[in-house]
C-alpha positions as CSV (number, residue, x, y, z in Angstrom):
1,M,34.3,-31.1,-58.5
2,L,35.1,-29.2,-61.5
3,G,32.5,-27.5,-63.8
4,V,29.3,-27.9,-61.7
5,V,26.4,-25.6,-60.9
6,G,25.8,-24.9,-57.2
7,R,23.0,-23.0,-55.4
8,A,23.0,-20.6,-52.6
9,T,20.0,-18.9,-50.8
10,A,19.5,-15.8,-48.7
11,S,16.6,-13.9,-47.1
12,T,17.9,-10.7,-48.6
13,P,20.0,-9.9,-51.8
14,T,22.9,-8.8,-49.5
15,G,23.0,-12.0,-47.6
16,P,24.1,-13.7,-45.6
17,W,24.1,-16.6,-48.1
18,T,23.9,-20.3,-47.4
19,V,25.5,-22.6,-50.0
20,D,24.0,-26.0,-50.6
21,G,26.2,-28.8,-49.8
22,E,25.9,-30.5,-53.2
23,P,25.8,-29.2,-56.8
24,V,22.3,-28.9,-58.3
25,L,23.6,-29.7,-61.8
26,K,26.6,-31.9,-62.8
27,P,28.4,-32.6,-66.1
28,G,27.3,-35.6,-68.1
29,G,29.3,-38.9,-68.0
30,F,32.4,-39.7,-70.3
31,G,31.5,-39.3,-73.9
32,E,28.4,-37.2,-73.3
33,W,28.0,-33.7,-75.0
34,D,28.3,-32.0,-71.7
35,T,31.1,-34.1,-70.2
36,G,33.6,-32.2,-68.1
37,E,31.8,-29.0,-67.3
38,V,28.5,-27.2,-67.0
39,G,28.4,-23.5,-66.3
40,N,27.4,-20.0,-67.5
41,V,23.9,-20.5,-66.3
42,D,20.8,-18.4,-66.9
43,V,17.7,-19.3,-64.7
44,L,14.2,-18.1,-65.4
45,R,11.0,-18.6,-63.4
46,Y,8.0,-19.8,-65.4
47,E,4.5,-21.2,-64.6
48,D,5.6,-24.7,-63.6
49,G,8.9,-23.8,-61.7
50,Y,12.2,-22.9,-63.2
51,V,14.1,-23.4,-66.5
52,M,17.9,-23.2,-66.6
53,Y,20.0,-22.8,-69.7
54,Y,23.7,-23.8,-69.3
55,A,26.8,-24.1,-71.4
56,G,28.2,-27.6,-71.7
57,S,31.4,-28.6,-73.4
58,K,29.7,-29.0,-76.8
59,G,26.7,-26.8,-76.8
60,I,23.9,-25.2,-74.6
61,G,21.7,-27.4,-72.6
62,M,18.4,-26.9,-70.7
63,A,17.3,-28.2,-67.4
64,T,13.9,-27.8,-65.5
65,S,12.9,-27.8,-61.8
66,P,9.7,-27.5,-59.9
67,D,11.5,-25.9,-56.9
68,G,15.0,-24.7,-57.9
69,V,16.7,-27.5,-56.1
70,E,16.1,-30.8,-58.0
71,W,16.9,-30.3,-61.8
72,T,16.2,-32.5,-64.7
73,K,18.2,-32.0,-67.9
74,Y,16.3,-32.0,-71.2
75,D,16.6,-35.4,-72.8
76,N,15.1,-36.1,-76.2
77,P,13.8,-39.8,-76.0
78,E,14.6,-40.3,-79.6
79,T,18.3,-40.0,-78.9
80,C,19.7,-42.8,-76.8
81,T,23.3,-43.3,-77.8
82,P,26.4,-41.1,-76.8
83,P,26.9,-38.2,-76.8
84,F,23.1,-37.9,-76.3
85,A,22.4,-40.9,-74.1
86,E,21.9,-39.0,-70.8
87,S,20.7,-35.5,-72.2
88,D,20.5,-33.4,-75.3
89,P,21.8,-29.9,-76.0
90,V,19.2,-27.4,-77.2
91,I,21.9,-25.6,-79.3
92,A,24.6,-28.1,-80.3
93,M,27.9,-27.9,-82.2
94,P,28.6,-27.4,-85.1
95,A,26.3,-24.3,-84.7
96,P,28.7,-21.5,-84.7
97,A,31.6,-23.0,-82.6
98,G,32.2,-22.4,-79.0
99,Q,28.6,-21.8,-77.7
100,H,28.7,-20.3,-74.2
101,D,27.0,-17.8,-71.9
102,P,23.3,-18.3,-72.7
103,N,21.1,-15.3,-71.9
104,V,17.5,-16.1,-72.3
105,V,14.3,-13.9,-72.1
106,R,10.8,-15.1,-72.4
107,T,8.3,-12.6,-74.0
108,V,4.6,-13.0,-74.7
109,Q,5.4,-14.2,-78.2
110,S,8.5,-16.4,-77.9
111,W,11.7,-17.2,-76.1
112,Q,14.8,-15.2,-77.2
113,M,18.5,-16.1,-76.5
114,I,21.7,-14.2,-76.9
115,N,24.7,-16.4,-76.5
116,R,28.4,-16.1,-77.1
117,S,30.3,-18.0,-79.8
118,E,33.8,-17.8,-81.3
119,R,32.2,-15.4,-83.9
120,G,30.5,-13.0,-81.4
121,L,27.1,-12.8,-80.0
122,E,24.4,-15.1,-81.6
123,Y,20.7,-14.3,-81.5
124,S,18.1,-17.1,-81.7
125,T,14.4,-17.4,-81.0
126,S,12.2,-20.4,-79.9
127,M,8.5,-21.0,-79.5
128,D,9.0,-23.7,-76.9
129,G,12.3,-22.9,-75.3
130,I,13.8,-26.2,-76.7
131,T,13.9,-25.8,-80.5
132,W,16.0,-22.7,-81.3
133,T,16.3,-20.9,-84.7
134,P,19.1,-18.5,-85.5
135,V,17.7,-15.1,-86.5
136,A,20.6,-14.3,-88.9
137,Q,23.5,-16.1,-90.6
138,K,26.0,-13.8,-89.0
139,P,26.3,-12.8,-85.3
140,L,24.2,-10.0,-83.9
141,V,27.5,-8.5,-82.6
142,S,30.6,-9.7,-84.6
143,S,34.0,-9.9,-83.0
144,V,35.5,-9.5,-86.4
145,D,33.3,-6.3,-87.3
146,L,33.9,-4.9,-83.8
147,G,37.7,-5.6,-84.1
148,K,37.6,-7.0,-80.5
149,M,36.9,-10.2,-78.8
150,V,33.3,-10.3,-77.4
151,W,33.0,-11.7,-73.8
152,Y,30.0,-12.0,-71.5
153,S,26.6,-10.3,-72.0
154,A,23.3,-9.5,-70.4
155,F,20.1,-9.2,-72.2
156,I,16.7,-7.8,-71.1
157,V,13.5,-6.9,-72.8
158,R,11.3,-4.1,-71.3
159,D,8.4,-2.3,-72.9
160,Q,8.9,-3.9,-76.3
161,S,12.5,-2.8,-76.5
162,A,15.6,-5.1,-76.1
163,Y,18.8,-4.0,-74.3
164,L,22.0,-6.0,-74.9
165,Y,24.9,-5.2,-72.5
166,F,28.3,-6.9,-73.5
167,E,32.0,-6.7,-72.7
168,A,34.5,-6.6,-75.5
169,G,38.3,-6.3,-75.7
170,S,41.4,-8.3,-74.8
171,S,43.8,-7.2,-72.1
172,K,41.6,-4.2,-71.4
173,T,37.8,-4.5,-71.9
174,S,34.9,-2.0,-72.3
175,I,31.1,-2.4,-71.7
176,Y,28.9,-1.7,-74.7
177,L,25.1,-1.4,-75.1
178,A,23.0,-2.3,-78.1
179,T,19.3,-1.6,-78.3
180,W,16.4,-2.4,-80.6
181,A,12.7,-2.5,-80.7
182,E,10.6,-5.6,-81.2
């Protein structure tokens, strides 16, 4: 099956790893916003279990799980026709096109997300992890300003400082680090 999210477990970080027989998250049905593929996941542990942010074919979605095995996609009950009949994205197109690679951090004050778009790395915040607000009109890291295509990133917050690691380039890439204080 193309474009699914699987799960593997191990008693130590170095393995051996046991892969579950079935995916834990599958794409939506024909005509849905996440039809065809789900991937580029970021999973966070929180009070009631786990929350997963994932890239779908037309946005970024969210799913929750009490145990990390059974996942439920976010579904706004007010939307019941395709492409939102089965679930809803938390960041949808036509937000800056090509939303991928969500990296989410939960701080005491809010949820923060860095994700990749065709423009570069976008930065949004949320009070509930569902409704996201872009922090600026332009990307936090712009592919145009950098003069290179921006690829995958990692985002962490420690001691009220944020650290954003990202890859940029085309046939040859480099790793960059951006930092800022909250």
